[in-house]
Structure formats: structure tokens, C-alpha cells
SETI-673896 format. One record per residue (C-alpha): residue number from 1; residue in three letters; y, z, x. Coordinates in steps of 0.2 Angstrom, whole numbers, plus 5000, padded with zeros to 4 digits. Layout:
{i NUM | aa ALA | c2 Y | c3 Z | c1 X}
...
//
This chain:
{i 1 | aa MET | c2 5149 | c3 5022 | c1 5121}
{i 2 | aa TYR | c2 5161 | c3 5030 | c1 5134}
{i 3 | aa TYR | c2 5158 | c3 5016 | c1 5146}
{i 4 | aa LEU | c2 5161 | c3 5003 | c1 5132}
{i 5 | aa CYS | c2 5178 | c3 5011 | c1 5127}
{i 6 | aa ASN | c2 5183 | c3 5012 | c1 5146}
{i 7 | aa GLN | c2 5179 | c3 4994 | c1 5149}
{i 8 | aa ILE | c2 5189 | c3 4989 | c1 5134}
{i 9 | aa ASN | c2 5204 | c3 5000 | c1 5139}
{i 10 | aa LYS | c2 5203 | c3 4991 | c1 5156}
{i 11 | aa GLN | c2 5204 | c3 4974 | c1 5148}
{i 12 | aa LYS | c2 5219 | c3 4980 | c1 5138}
{i 13 | aa THR | c2 5228 | c3 4986 | c1 5154}
{i 14 | aa GLY | c2 5226 | c3 4969 | c1 5162}
{i 15 | aa THR | c2 5211 | c3 4973 | c1 5173}
{i 16 | aa LYS | c2 5200 | c3 4957 | c1 5175}
{i 17 | aa LEU | c2 5182 | c3 4959 | c1 5169}
{i 18 | aa THR | c2 5168 | c3 4950 | c1 5179}
{i 19 | aa ASP | c2 5155 | c3 4939 | c1 5171}
{i 20 | aa LYS | c2 5142 | c3 4953 | c1 5175}
{i 21 | aa THR | c2 5153 | c3 4966 | c1 5166}
{i 22 | aa MET | c2 5155 | c3 4955 | c1 5151}
{i 23 | aa LYS | c2 5136 | c3 4953 | c1 5150}
{i 24 | aa LYS | c2 5134 | c3 4972 | c1 5151}
{i 25 | aa LEU | c2 5147 | c3 4974 | c1 5137}
{i 26 | aa VAL | c2 5138 | c3 4961 | c1 5126}
{i 27 | aa LEU | c2 5121 | c3 4969 | c1 5128}
{i 28 | aa LEU | c2 5128 | c3 4987 | c1 5125}
{i 29 | aa THR | c2 5136 | c3 4981 | c1 5109}
{i 30 | aa TYR | c2 5120 | c3 4974 | c1 5103}
{i 31 | aa LEU | c2 5110 | c3 4989 | c1 5107}
{i 32 | aa LEU | c2 5123 | c3 5000 | c1 5098}
{i 33 | aa SER | c2 5123 | c3 4989 | c1 5083}
{i 34 | aa LEU | c2 5104 | c3 4990 | c1 5083}
{i 35 | aa VAL | c2 5103 | c3 5009 | c1 5083}
{i 36 | aa ALA | c2 5116 | c3 5009 | c1 5069}
{i 37 | aa PHE | c2 5105 | c3 4997 | c1 5059}
{i 38 | aa LEU | c2 5089 | c3 5007 | c1 5062}
{i 39 | aa GLY | c2 5098 | c3 5023 | c1 5057}
{i 40 | aa TYR | c2 5102 | c3 5016 | c1 5040}
{i 41 | aa SER | c2 5086 | c3 5006 | c1 5037}
{i 42 | aa GLN | c2 5077 | c3 5007 | c1 5021}
{i 43 | aa ASN | c2 5063 | c3 5018 | c1 5022}
{i 44 | aa LEU | c2 5058 | c3 5018 | c1 5004}
{i 45 | aa SER | c2 5050 | c3 5004 | c1 4994}
{i 46 | aa LEU | c2 5044 | c3 5001 | c1 4976}
{i 47 | aa ILE | c2 5027 | c3 4995 | c1 4969}
{i 48 | aa TYR | c2 5024 | c3 4990 | c1 4951}
{i 49 | aa ASP | c2 5008 | c3 4983 | c1 4944}
{i 50 | aa GLY | c2 5001 | c3 4981 | c1 4961}
{i 51 | aa ASN | c2 5016 | c3 4971 | c1 4967}
{i 52 | aa PRO | c2 5031 | c3 4975 | c1 4978}
{i 53 | aa VAL | c2 5048 | c3 4976 | c1 4968}
{i 54 | aa PRO | c2 5063 | c3 4971 | c1 4978}
{i 55 | aa ASN | c2 5078 | c3 4983 | c1 4979}
{i 56 | aa ASP | c2 5087 | c3 4983 | c1 4963}
{i 57 | aa GLY | c2 5074 | c3 4971 | c1 4955}
{i 58 | aa ALA | c2 5071 | c3 4970 | c1 4937}
{i 59 | aa VAL | c2 5056 | c3 4976 | c1 4927}
{i 60 | aa VAL | c2 5054 | c3 4973 | c1 4908}
{i 61 | aa TYR | c2 5046 | c3 4986 | c1 4897}
{i 62 | aa THR | c2 5043 | c3 4981 | c1 4879}
{i 63 | aa GLY | c2 5040 | c3 4989 | c1 4862}
{i 64 | aa GLU | c2 5046 | c3 4990 | c1 4844}
{i 65 | aa PRO | c2 5061 | c3 4999 | c1 4836}
{i 66 | aa ALA | c2 5048 | c3 5010 | c1 4828}
{i 67 | aa SER | c2 5039 | c3 5014 | c1 4844}
{i 68 | aa PRO | c2 5040 | c3 5033 | c1 4847}
{i 69 | aa VAL | c2 5043 | c3 5029 | c1 4866}
{i 70 | aa ILE | c2 5043 | c3 5015 | c1 4878}
{i 71 | aa VAL | c2 5038 | c3 5021 | c1 4895}
{i 72 | aa ALA | c2 5043 | c3 5014 | c1 4912}
{i 73 | aa TYR | c2 5033 | c3 5018 | c1 4927}
{i 74 | aa MET | c2 5035 | c3 5015 | c1 4946}
{i 75 | aa GLY | c2 5027 | c3 5019 | c1 4962}
{i 76 | aa VAL | c2 5038 | c3 5025 | c1 4977}
{i 77 | aa THR | c2 5032 | c3 5022 | c1 4994}
{i 78 | aa ASN | c2 5038 | c3 5031 | c1 5010}
{i 79 | aa ASN | c2 5037 | c3 5018 | c1 5025}
{i 80 | aa TYR | c2 5044 | c3 5030 | c1 5037}
{i 81 | aa SER | c2 5035 | c3 5039 | c1 5051}
{i 82 | aa ASP | c2 5039 | c3 5057 | c1 5044}
{i 83 | aa THR | c2 5038 | c3 5065 | c1 5027}
{i 84 | aa LEU | c2 5054 | c3 5062 | c1 5016}
{i 85 | aa LEU | c2 5061 | c3 5073 | c1 5002}
{i 86 | aa VAL | c2 5065 | c3 5061 | c1 4989}
{i 87 | aa MET | c2 5077 | c3 5063 | c1 4974}
{i 88 | aa CYS | c2 5078 | c3 5053 | c1 4959}
{i 89 | aa LYS | c2 5093 | c3 5048 | c1 4948}
{i 90 | aa LYS | c2 5096 | c3 5037 | c1 4933}
{i 91 | aa VAL | c2 5111 | c3 5026 | c1 4929}
{i 92 | aa GLU | c2 5114 | c3 5020 | c1 4911}
{i 93 | aa ILE | c2 5120 | c3 5002 | c1 4913}
{i 94 | aa TYR | c2 5119 | c3 4999 | c1 4894}
{i 95 | aa LEU | c2 5111 | c3 5009 | c1 4880}
{i 96 | aa VAL | c2 5108 | c3 5003 | c1 4862}
{i 97 | aa PRO | c2 5118 | c3 5014 | c1 4851}
{i 98 | aa GLY | c2 5107 | c3 5028 | c1 4843}
{i 99 | aa SER | c2 5094 | c3 5027 | c1 4856}
{i 100 | aa GLN | c2 5090 | c3 5040 | c1 4869}
{i 101 | aa ASN | c2 5081 | c3 5042 | c1 4886}
{i 102 | aa THR | c2 5074 | c3 5055 | c1 4898}
{i 103 | aa PHE | c2 5065 | c3 5054 | c1 4915}
{i 104 | aa CYS | c2 5052 | c3 5064 | c1 4924}
{i 105 | aa TRP | c2 5052 | c3 5067 | c1 4943}
{i 106 | aa GLU | c2 5045 | c3 5083 | c1 4950}
{i 107 | aa ASN | c2 5050 | c3 5089 | c1 4932}
{i 108 | aa CYS | c2 5055 | c3 5082 | c1 4915}
{i 109 | aa TYR | c2 5073 | c3 5082 | c1 4911}
{i 110 | aa PRO | c2 5083 | c3 5081 | c1 4894}
{i 111 | aa PRO | c2 5094 | c3 5066 | c1 4891}
{i 112 | aa ASN | c2 5110 | c3 5074 | c1 4898}
{i 113 | aa VAL | c2 5102 | c3 5076 | c1 4915}
{i 114 | aa TYR | c2 5105 | c3 5061 | c1 4927}
{i 115 | aa VAL | c2 5100 | c3 5068 | c1 4944}
{i 116 | aa SER | c2 5083 | c3 5077 | c1 4947}
{i 117 | aa LEU | c2 5086 | c3 5095 | c1 4951}
{i 118 | aa GLY | c2 5072 | c3 5095 | c1 4964}
{i 119 | aa TYR | c2 5064 | c3 5083 | c1 4976}
{i 120 | aa LEU | c2 5046 | c3 5077 | c1 4979}
{i 121 | aa LYS | c2 5038 | c3 5076 | c1 4996}
{i 122 | aa ILE | c2 5031 | c3 5059 | c1 5001}
{i 123 | aa GLY | c2 5021 | c3 5058 | c1 5017}
{i 124 | aa PRO | c2 5021 | c3 5044 | c1 5029}
{i 125 | aa GLY | c2 5013 | c3 5029 | c1 5021}
{i 126 | aa GLU | c2 5011 | c3 5038 | c1 5004}
{i 127 | aa THR | c2 5015 | c3 5031 | c1 4987}
{i 128 | aa ASN | c2 5020 | c3 5043 | c1 4974}
{i 129 | aa THR | c2 5016 | c3 5038 | c1 4956}
{i 130 | aa GLN | c2 5023 | c3 5053 | c1 4946}
{i 131 | aa PHE | c2 5039 | c3 5045 | c1 4940}
{i 132 | aa THR | c2 5041 | c3 5040 | c1 4922}
{i 133 | aa GLY | c2 5056 | c3 5034 | c1 4912}
{i 134 | aa ASP | c2 5054 | c3 5037 | c1 4893}
{i 135 | aa TYR | c2 5065 | c3 5027 | c1 4881}
{i 136 | aa GLU | c2 5066 | c3 5031 | c1 4863}
{i 137 | aa PRO | c2 5072 | c3 5017 | c1 4852}
{i 138 | aa LEU | c2 5073 | c3 5029 | c1 4837}
{i 139 | aa THR | c2 5072 | c3 5013 | c1 4825}
{i 140 | aa HIS | c2 5086 | c3 5004 | c1 4834}
{i 141 | aa ALA | c2 5083 | c3 4987 | c1 4839}
{i 142 | aa GLY | c2 5090 | c3 4979 | c1 4855}
{i 143 | aa GLN | c2 5089 | c3 4980 | c1 4874}
{i 144 | aa SER | c2 5094 | c3 4995 | c1 4885}
{i 145 | aa ILE | c2 5096 | c3 4994 | c1 4904}
{i 146 | aa ILE | c2 5094 | c3 5009 | c1 4915}
{i 147 | aa ARG | c2 5094 | c3 5009 | c1 4934}
{i 148 | aa TYR | c2 5083 | c3 5022 | c1 4943}
{i 149 | aa VAL | c2 5087 | c3 5026 | c1 4961}
{i 150 | aa TYR | c2 5076 | c3 5035 | c1 4973}
{i 151 | aa TYR | c2 5084 | c3 5042 | c1 4989}
{i 152 | aa ASP | c2 5081 | c3 5053 | c1 5004}
{i 153 | aa LEU | c2 5088 | c3 5071 | c1 5001}
{i 154 | aa ASN | c2 5094 | c3 5071 | c1 5020}
{i 155 | aa ASN | c2 5100 | c3 5054 | c1 5020}
{i 156 | aa PRO | c2 5107 | c3 5048 | c1 5003}
{i 157 | aa ASN | c2 5111 | c3 5031 | c1 5011}
{i 158 | aa ASP | c2 5092 | c3 5028 | c1 5013}
{i 159 | aa SER | c2 5088 | c3 5023 | c1 4995}
{i 160 | aa VAL | c2 5079 | c3 5010 | c1 4984}
{i 161 | aa SER | c2 5082 | c3 5006 | c1 4965}
{i 162 | aa PHE | c2 5076 | c3 4995 | c1 4951}
{i 163 | aa ARG | c2 5083 | c3 4990 | c1 4934}
{i 164 | aa SER | c2 5073 | c3 4994 | c1 4919}
{i 165 | aa PHE | c2 5075 | c3 4983 | c1 4904}
{i 166 | aa PHE | c2 5069 | c3 4992 | c1 4888}
{i 167 | aa ASN | c2 5066 | c3 4979 | c1 4875}
{i 168 | aa ALA | c2 5064 | c3 4985 | c1 4857}
{i 169 | aa TYR | c2 5062 | c3 4971 | c1 4845}
{i 170 | aa PRO | c2 5052 | c3 4968 | c1 4829}
{i 171 | aa LEU | c2 5036 | c3 4958 | c1 4832}
{i 172 | aa GLY | c2 5039 | c3 4947 | c1 4817}
{i 173 | aa ILE | c2 5036 | c3 4948 | c1 4798}
{i 174 | aa LYS | c2 5018 | c3 4946 | c1 4799}
{i 175 | aa ASN | c2 5015 | c3 4959 | c1 4812}
{i 176 | aa GLN | c2 5027 | c3 4971 | c1 4803}
{i 177 | aa GLU | c2 5015 | c3 4969 | c1 4788}
{i 178 | aa GLY | c2 5001 | c3 4977 | c1 4798}
{i 179 | aa VAL | c2 4992 | c3 4965 | c1 4809}
{i 180 | aa ALA | c2 4987 | c3 4980 | c1 4819}
{i 181 | aa THR | c2 4989 | c3 4998 | c1 4820}
{i 182 | aa LEU | c2 4984 | c3 5011 | c1 4833}
{i 183 | aa SER | c2 4985 | c3 5030 | c1 4832}
{i 184 | aa LYS | c2 4990 | c3 5041 | c1 4846}
{i 185 | aa ALA | c2 4976 | c3 5047 | c1 4858}
{i 186 | aa TYR | c2 4967 | c3 5062 | c1 4854}
{i 187 | aa PRO | c2 4964 | c3 5074 | c1 4862}
{i 188 | aa ASN | c2 4979 | c3 5072 | c1 4874}
{i 189 | aa PRO | c2 4977 | c3 5078 | c1 4887}
{i 190 | aa ALA | c2 4959 | c3 5071 | c1 4888}
{i 191 | aa ILE | c2 4945 | c3 5079 | c1 4898}
{i 192 | aa THR | c2 4930 | c3 5068 | c1 4896}
{i 193 | aa GLN | c2 4935 | c3 5056 | c1 4882}
{i 194 | aa ALA | c2 4950 | c3 5050 | c1 4872}
{i 195 | aa SER | c2 4949 | c3 5042 | c1 4855}
{i 196 | aa PHE | c2 4960 | c3 5031 | c1 4844}
{i 197 | aa ASN | c2 4960 | c3 5026 | c1 4826}
{i 198 | aa TYR | c2 4964 | c3 5008 | c1 4823}
{i 199 | aa SER | c2 4965 | c3 4995 | c1 4810}
{i 200 | aa ILE | c2 4966 | c3 4976 | c1 4814}
{i 201 | aa GLU | c2 4969 | c3 4962 | c1 4802}
{i 202 | aa ASN | c2 4956 | c3 4948 | c1 4801}
{i 203 | aa GLY | c2 4961 | c3 4934 | c1 4813}
{i 204 | aa ALA | c2 4971 | c3 4945 | c1 4825}
{i 205 | aa ASN | c2 4966 | c3 4946 | c1 4843}
{i 206 | aa ALA | c2 4969 | c3 4964 | c1 4848}
{i 207 | aa LEU | c2 4965 | c3 4974 | c1 4864}
{i 208 | aa LEU | c2 4967 | c3 4992 | c1 4869}
{i 209 | aa LEU | c2 4973 | c3 4992 | c1 4887}
{i 210 | aa VAL | c2 4973 | c3 5008 | c1 4898}
{i 211 | aa ARG | c2 4984 | c3 5007 | c1 4914}
{i 212 | aa ASN | c2 4987 | c3 5019 | c1 4929}
{i 213 | aa VAL | c2 5004 | c3 5023 | c1 4935}
{i 214 | aa LEU | c2 5004 | c3 5008 | c1 4946}
{i 215 | aa GLY | c2 5001 | c3 4996 | c1 4932}
{i 216 | aa SER | c2 4983 | c3 4992 | c1 4936}
{i 217 | aa ILE | c2 4971 | c3 4990 | c1 4921}
{i 218 | aa VAL | c2 4958 | c3 5004 | c1 4922}
{i 219 | aa GLN | c2 4950 | c3 5001 | c1 4905}
{i 220 | aa GLU | c2 4950 | c3 4988 | c1 4891}
{i 221 | aa VAL | c2 4943 | c3 4988 | c1 4874}
{i 222 | aa SER | c2 4943 | c3 4974 | c1 4861}
{i 223 | aa LEU | c2 4947 | c3 4979 | c1 4843}
{i 224 | aa SER | c2 4943 | c3 4972 | c1 4827}
{i 225 | aa GLY | c2 4942 | c3 4978 | c1 4809}
{i 226 | aa THR | c2 4944 | c3 4996 | c1 4806}
{i 227 | aa GLY | c2 4937 | c3 5011 | c1 4815}
{i 228 | aa VAL | c2 4938 | c3 5023 | c1 4830}
{i 229 | aa ALA | c2 4939 | c3 5017 | c1 4848}
{i 230 | aa SER | c2 4935 | c3 5029 | c1 4862}
{i 231 | aa ILE | c2 4937 | c3 5028 | c1 4881}
{i 232 | aa ASN | c2 4928 | c3 5038 | c1 4894}
{i 233 | aa THR | c2 4939 | c3 5048 | c1 4905}
{i 234 | aa THR | c2 4927 | c3 5057 | c1 4916}
{i 235 | aa ASP | c2 4928 | c3 5044 | c1 4930}
{i 236 | aa LEU | c2 4947 | c3 5044 | c1 4930}
{i 237 | aa SER | c2 4957 | c3 5054 | c1 4942}
{i 238 | aa GLU | c2 4968 | c3 5068 | c1 4934}
{i 239 | aa GLY | c2 4986 | c3 5062 | c1 4930}
{i 240 | aa ILE | c2 4996 | c3 5051 | c1 4919}
{i 241 | aa TYR | c2 4990 | c3 5035 | c1 4912}
{i 242 | aa PHE | c2 4997 | c3 5023 | c1 4899}
{i 243 | aa TYR | c2 4988 | c3 5015 | c1 4884}
{i 244 | aa SER | c2 4995 | c3 4999 | c1 4875}
{i 245 | aa LEU | c2 4990 | c3 4990 | c1 4860}
{i 246 | aa MET | c2 4991 | c3 4971 | c1 4863}
{i 247 | aa VAL | c2 4991 | c3 4959 | c1 4848}
{i 248 | aa ASN | c2 4989 | c3 4941 | c1 4851}
{i 249 | aa GLY | c2 4994 | c3 4942 | c1 4869}
{i 250 | aa ARG | c2 5009 | c3 4953 | c1 4866}
{i 251 | aa ILE | c2 5011 | c3 4971 | c1 4869}
{i 252 | aa GLN | c2 5015 | c3 4980 | c1 4853}
{i 253 | aa SER | c2 5017 | c3 4998 | c1 4859}
{i 254 | aa THR | c2 5014 | c3 5009 | c1 4874}
{i 255 | aa HIS | c2 5011 | c3 5028 | c1 4875}
{i 256 | aa LYS | c2 5006 | c3 5041 | c1 4888}
{i 257 | aa LEU | c2 4989 | c3 5048 | c1 4891}
{i 258 | aa VAL | c2 4986 | c3 5063 | c1 4902}
{i 259 | aa VAL | c2 4969 | c3 5066 | c1 4910}
{i 260 | aa SER | c2 4965 | c3 5083 | c1 4915}
{i 261 | aa HIS | c2 4948 | c3 5089 | c1 4920}
//
């Protein structure tokens, strides 16, 4: 850097630069620019439902105004060669009046906390799947938009984010009259099994879908009539899962299921 500045000063004072010197300056400028770029390169990336999410990309999560909670989940990958201490913060772009939201990252925080109070260690090449963003419509219909940002504690410029669109809209008159209902999972946390009470109107095509935190379906159960559905959790790793009621090809509600052996 001193050499570059010295040569520039010589040019300012009228000293003629040779072609060889000019080539050196161009090469040195390029190398310095490359070092600066690498110093601020993006070492974090996101994955949802098995697919990469572009920086500041949008992901839609759906439910109903009467849903207790609509859950956002995301995987955060460390592409760097060393362990990173990753923080999380939320930015409320727009909230439906009367709704509220919380998020979990190394801990779960109340609605008035916007930056995690601690960090999560993510090793080289690892993907952390502990994040959840919980949106509670509280019977208020509409779309809320929240940006979640993940960044390196030691280099806040090294960050990645996504915009979460929480859609809470009625499913239509027929669905509101009770095409399908699904109870909360019990027990929850589940050790070997989780059960659900359900009621499906004749003619409705209903499914119980269980996904892991990356969005991949790990279990699927067809529902019809009225009864109790159960899923075996003995082969599932400990952690957070999400179960959804899908009616006629549309997600009606999504809830958390915790597996603990």
C-alpha cells in the first residue's frame, strides 16, 4: 500500500511513470481490491425445504387468522473454513395490527426483543436448524412481513437474511364450516409417539404432514372420517418438527412438535 501511494505521489509531482511501473500499479490495485472483497465476502447462506434461499429472498408461510401460531423455519449454513459465532435479529417490515411475533435462536425471546442476546456456534460446513419465527395472528387476517438477519458476531458485515411473509387468511366459507379439524399433538414433547384427534368432512382430501426444520417431509398420513392419527417418533432425531394439516392441496394450519427421547 505504501508503494502504491508513493507512486501516485510521484505522478502528482510530475515524475513520469514507465509502462512497467504502470502495470505493477494496476496489478497491485487489483490484488488489494481482491483482498478487500474476500474480507467482506458472504460466509453464511440459507436453506429452506432442501433448497438454497438467496440473500434477502422471500419465503411464504400460511395459516388462518384463528391459527394459534404460524411458524417460520430456516437452516443457516457456515461456508467459512472456521467456526462462526452467529447472531440473529428480526426487522418488522409490516405487522397486521393486533398480531404479535417472537423468535428463537439459542433461546426464545418475547415480542419486544429484536436481537438475540446470545449466539450459536456453527462449525465449518455445518447447517444450524434451531431457528424458528413464531407469528400469532390472534384472529386478525392479513399479511405480515418480517426480515430475519443472521450475522457473524465478530464481523457484522458478514450477514445473510430472508423476508418471511406470514399469510393469515380465511380458507373460504366451506372450510370455515368444518371441512377438517386437527387437534394439537399429544404428548408434546413426544418420546415414542404423537397422536392427533381429527375430523374430516366427506369428500375432503386431507393429509397430516410432518416436516423437519429444513422443510423436508418425514412422515405423511392420509386422514378421512373421524378418529385418532398417530405417528411413530422413535426413528426421528431429537429436536423440533412441524406438523401441518393440508386440506384439498392447501395448508390449513402448522404447529410445532418437539421430539425428545
